[in-house]
Steps between C-alpha positions, in 0.01 A plus 500: 500500500701815456623631167849390601377145564338493155824620341697235691260229386522617138881493517502150652254379234722648228804319642310172529374531143846587369657198668222263392526611136878492496703188442775641719510535874558835668863597477510643854289477815348851485306675226451871447144544370342827388133532421458133414819468294816317594792741468798304631615226738744558788691296758419745779175675591699805609672526162166458323341775712794734442486439126125557495535823696761633259304396191151602611472834675136433588611180679214304344660156508513182709783267590367144513656187647470267201474174696257622767301718254485773765581868485808571711535869412220724394507837326 
C-alpha cells in the first residue's frame, strides 16, 4: 500500500467511527476529511474539493462519499 492509500484508509476509518459514535446521520452525502478528522459535509464532491483546496494549501485532505465509504477526491 502507498502512503496515500494509508491516508485514505485512515480518513475512511475516521468517518466510519464518527458516524457510528454519533446519534445523527451525515447531513450531506460527501465529507471533507483531513488527517483523520471530519471537517465538514457537502452536497457536492466538487464543492468539497474546492473548499478543501482553499482551506488547506498543502492539499492534505480527502473527499469521501459517505454512503459508499470511498474516497472520491484525493489530495
